[in-house]
C-alpha positions in Angstrom: -31.6 52.4 -13.2 -29.3 55.4 -13.0 -32.3 57.7 -12.6 -33.7 55.5 -9.8 -30.4 55.3 -8.0 -30.0 59.1 -8.3 -33.5 59.6 -6.9 -32.7 57.3 -3.9 -29.4 59.0 -3.4 -31.1 62.4 -3.2 -33.6 61.1 -0.6 -30.9 59.3 1.5 -28.3 62.0 0.9 -25.8 59.4 -0.4 -23.3 59.6 -3.2 -25.1 58.6 -6.5 -22.3 56.2 -7.6 -22.3 54.3 -4.3 -26.1 54.1 -4.3 -26.0 52.7 -7.8 -23.5 50.0 -6.8 -25.6 49.0 -3.8 -28.8 48.7 -5.8 -27.1 46.6 -8.6 -25.5 44.4 -6.0 -28.8 43.7 -4.3 -30.5 42.9 -7.6 -27.7 40.5 -8.5 -28.0 38.7 -5.1 -31.8 38.5 -5.4 -31.6 37.2 -8.9 -29.1 34.5 -8.0 -31.2 33.4 -5.0 -34.3 33.2 -7.2 -32.4 31.2 -9.8 -31.1 28.8 -7.2 -34.6 28.3 -5.8 -36.1 27.6 -9.2 -33.3 25.1 -10.1 -33.6 23.2 -6.8 -37.4 23.0 -7.2 -36.9 21.4 -10.6 -34.3 19.0 -9.2 -36.6 18.1 -6.3 -39.4 17.2 -8.7 -37.2 15.1 -11.0 -34.5 13.6 -8.8 -35.5 10.9 -6.3 -32.0 9.8 -5.2 -31.1 11.7 -2.0 -27.4 11.5 -2.7 -27.8 13.1 -6.2 -30.1 15.7 -4.7 -27.5 16.6 -2.1 -24.8 16.9 -4.7 -27.0 19.2 -6.8 -27.7 21.4 -3.9 -24.1 21.6 -2.7 -22.5 22.2 -6.2 -25.2 24.7 -7.2 -24.5 26.6 -4.0 -20.8 26.7 -4.9 -21.6 27.9 -8.4 -24.0 30.6 -7.3 -21.4 31.9 -4.8 -18.7 32.0 -7.5 -20.9 33.8 -10.0 -22.1 36.2 -7.3 -18.5 37.0 -6.2 -17.4 37.5 -9.7 -20.3 39.9 -10.6 -20.0 41.8 -7.4 -16.3 42.0 -7.8 -16.7 43.6 -11.2 -18.9 46.3 -9.6 -16.8 47.0 -6.6 -13.2 46.2 -7.6 -11.6 47.5 -10.8 -9.1 44.7 -11.0 -12.0 42.3 -11.9 -12.3 44.0 -15.3 -9.2 42.3 -16.7 -9.6 39.2 -18.7 -6.8 37.4 -16.9 -8.5 37.9 -13.6 -11.8 36.8 -15.1 -10.3 33.5 -16.4 -8.5 32.9 -13.2 -11.6 33.3 -11.2 -13.6 31.0 -13.5 -11.0 28.3 -13.1 -10.9 28.7 -9.3 -14.6 28.7 -9.1 -15.1 25.6 -11.2 -12.4 23.8 -9.2 -14.3 24.6 -6.0 -17.8 24.1 -7.3 -17.2 20.9 -9.2 -14.3 19.3 -7.2 -16.3 16.2 -6.1 -17.7 15.7 -9.6 -14.2 16.0 -11.2 -12.7 13.7 -8.5 -15.5 11.1 -9.1 -15.0 11.2 -12.9 -11.2 10.8 -12.5 -11.7 7.9 -10.1 -14.2 6.3 -12.6 -11.5 6.4 -15.3 -9.1 4.8 -12.8 -11.6 2.1 -12.1 -11.9 1.4 -15.8 -8.1 1.5 -16.5 -6.6 -0.2 -13.4 -9.7 -2.3 -12.5 -9.0 -2.8 -8.7 -12.4 -4.5 -8.6 -15.2 -5.7 -10.9 -18.9 -6.2 -10.5 -19.3 -9.4 -8.5 -16.1 -8.9 -6.5 -16.2 -8.8 -2.7 -14.2 -5.9 -1.4 -13.5 -3.8 1.6 -13.0 0.0 1.2 -12.3 2.0 4.3 -14.5 0.4 7.0 -17.2 -0.8 4.5 -17.3 -4.4 3.2 -19.6 -5.8 0.5 -20.2 -7.3 -2.9 -20.0 -4.9 -5.8 -23.3 -4.8 -7.7 -22.9 -1.7 -9.8 -20.4 0.9 -11.1 -21.3 4.3 -12.5 -19.7 7.6 -13.4 -20.0 9.1 -10.0 -20.4 6.2 -7.6 -20.3 2.4 -7.2 -22.7 0.3 -5.2 -22.1 -2.6 -2.7 -24.4 -5.0 -0.9 -23.0 -4.7 2.6 -21.7 -7.7 4.5 -20.7 -8.1 8.2 -21.3 -5.0 10.3 -23.8 -6.4 12.9 -23.9 -9.8 11.1 -21.3 -12.5 11.9 -18.9 -14.2 9.5 -19.1 -11.6 6.8 -22.6 -12.5 5.6 -24.9 -10.0 3.9 -26.8 -7.4 6.0 -29.1 -6.6 3.0 -28.2 -2.9 3.0 -27.3 -1.2 -0.3 -24.2 1.1 0.1 -23.6 3.9 -2.4 -19.9 5.0 -2.3 -18.5 8.0 -4.2 -15.9 7.0 -6.8 -13.3 9.4 -5.3 -13.1 7.1 -2.2 -10.8 4.8 -4.2 -8.1 7.5 -4.1 -8.3 8.2 -0.3 -9.2 4.8 1.2 -7.4 1.4 1.1 -9.2 -1.3 -1.0 -9.1 -5.0 -0.2 -10.3 -7.4 -2.8 -11.4 -10.8 -1.5 -12.0 -12.5 -4.9 -9.8 -10.9 -7.6 -7.1 -13.2 -9.1 -6.7 -15.5 -6.1 -10.3 -16.4 -5.1 -9.6 -18.0 -1.7 -8.9 -16.6 1.8 -7.3 -18.2 4.8 -9.6 -18.9 7.8 -8.7 -20.1 11.3 -10.8 -22.1 13.8 -9.3 -22.1 17.4 -10.1 -25.2 19.5 -9.2 -25.0 23.2 -8.6 -28.1 25.2 -8.0 -28.8 28.9 -4.5 -29.7 30.2 -5.8 -33.1 31.0 -6.9 -33.9 27.4 -4.9 -36.0 25.0 -4.0 -33.1 22.8 -2.0 -35.3 20.4 -5.0 -37.4 19.6 -7.1 -34.3 19.2 -4.6 -32.8 16.8 -4.8 -35.9 14.6 -8.6 -35.8 14.6 -8.6 -32.1 13.7 -6.2 -32.6 10.9 -8.3 -35.3 9.4 -11.4 -33.1 9.6 -9.7 -30.2 8.0 -8.3 -32.4 5.2 -11.8 -33.7 4.5 -13.3 -30.3 4.0 -10.3 -28.7 2.1 -9.2 -31.4 -0.4 -10.8 -29.9 -3.5 -10.1 -26.3 -2.5 -6.4 -26.9 -2.1 -6.1 -28.3 -5.6 -8.1 -25.3 -7.1 -5.9 -22.9 -5.1 -2.7 -24.4 -6.5 -4.0 -23.8 -10.0 -5.1 -20.3 -9.3 -1.9 -19.4 -7.5 0.2 -20.3 -10.5 -1.8 -17.9 -12.6 -1.7 -15.2 -9.9 2.1 -15.4 -9.5 2.5 -14.1 -13.0 0.9 -10.8 -11.9 1.8 -10.5 -8.1 4.7 -11.7 -6.0 2.6 -14.1 -4.0 4.4 -17.2 -2.7 2.7 -19.8 -0.5 4.7 -23.0 0.2 1.7 -24.7 2.0 -1.8 -24.6 0.6 -3.1 -27.6 2.5 -4.8 -27.2 5.9 -2.7 -27.2 8.9 -3.3 -27.5 12.7 -1.1 -25.3 14.8 -0.4 -25.9 18.5 0.1 -23.4 21.3 -0.8 -23.1 25.0 -3.2 -20.5 26.5 -4.5 -19.9 30.0 -6.9 -22.9 30.1 -4.9 -25.4 28.2 -3.5 -26.4 24.7 -4.9 -24.3 21.9 -5.2 -26.2 18.5 -5.8 -23.8 15.6 -7.1 -25.2 12.2 -5.9 -23.0 9.3 -7.4 -23.7 6.0 -8.4 -22.1 2.6 -12.0 -21.3 1.9 -14.1 -19.3 -0.5 -15.0 -16.0 1.1 -18.7 -16.4 0.4 -18.9 -19.9 2.0 -16.7 -19.2 5.0 -19.5 -19.4 7.5 -21.0 -22.6 6.0 -17.6 -24.3 5.9 -16.8 -23.3 9.5 -20.2 -24.7 10.6 -19.5 -28.1 8.9 -16.0 -28.3 10.5 -17.4 -27.5 13.9 -20.1 -30.0 13.7 -17.6 -32.7 12.8 -15.4 -31.6 15.7 -18.2 -31.8 18.2 -19.3 -35.2 16.8 -15.8 -36.7 16.9 -14.8 -35.4 20.3 -18.0 -36.8 21.8 -16.6 -40.2 21.1 -13.4 -39.7 23.2 -13.6 -39.3 27.0 -9.9 -38.2 27.1 -10.6 -35.0 25.0 -12.4 -32.1 26.7 -13.0 -28.6 25.7 -11.5 -25.9 27.9 -13.5 -23.0 29.3 -12.9 -20.5 32.2 -13.1 -22.4 35.5 -12.0 -21.8 39.1 -10.4 -24.5 41.3 -10.3 -24.4 45.1 -7.7 -26.5 46.9 -8.3 -27.1 50.6 -5.5 -28.4 52.7 -6.5 -30.3 55.8 -4.8 -29.3 59.0 -2.0 -31.7 60.2 
């Protein structure tokens, strides 16, 4: 290699030492690029998961850049010869090249130790909601809910989320420990309606659909209170009264299972429609316009 570099230096009229460093540097770069291409071809043939393929490509690029910088530094900079510099660069390079993998592994240990959610739980992390169906070393998997579908029902999409997201995004668990959530159904009435009668009817309907759930919730709440400072004085359904633009607003607040929220809401609404149909003095409110014409005197 020295003879070749000296020959090229004589032809180009360059310094032999500089020519030698340039040739070695080019060979190192070419070798690393070939190595990266071979590895990625093997990965492409054996890895079908696009996410895993992307991680391989990104992390391999980081590793190649680190190795190349280290080898070229040894050629061009004398300080790279010291063992302390060598070890420091290895640590820095690994931290850069494998940072996502290290973070995912640390998050996996956190998921095992702290258990913010388990397989089967319904969670929300960041802006993604879904049911947990798998947990692995580098990622966990959800079946997505809501998005373009109403009432938090399944969209059918499978969402793969890197484990390190548990460190950066807030996690909401619908079903851990206390397995019920509060739901509200607003019912708008006209000012001419008998809102007191309507409130009694709504309370009866809410009680009908929440009797069993309220008893289960009391039992679960006693267990959950041993772990979390959760205090509910009322677990039975309630109908609240307020006034909006078009008339009285009666809001049913009741406990329900997260996965049956839409079905329960449908049953309650069907009972409301059936019951209100029997009473002429109860009318639903909706946006209307009234015109008052005064006759000239």
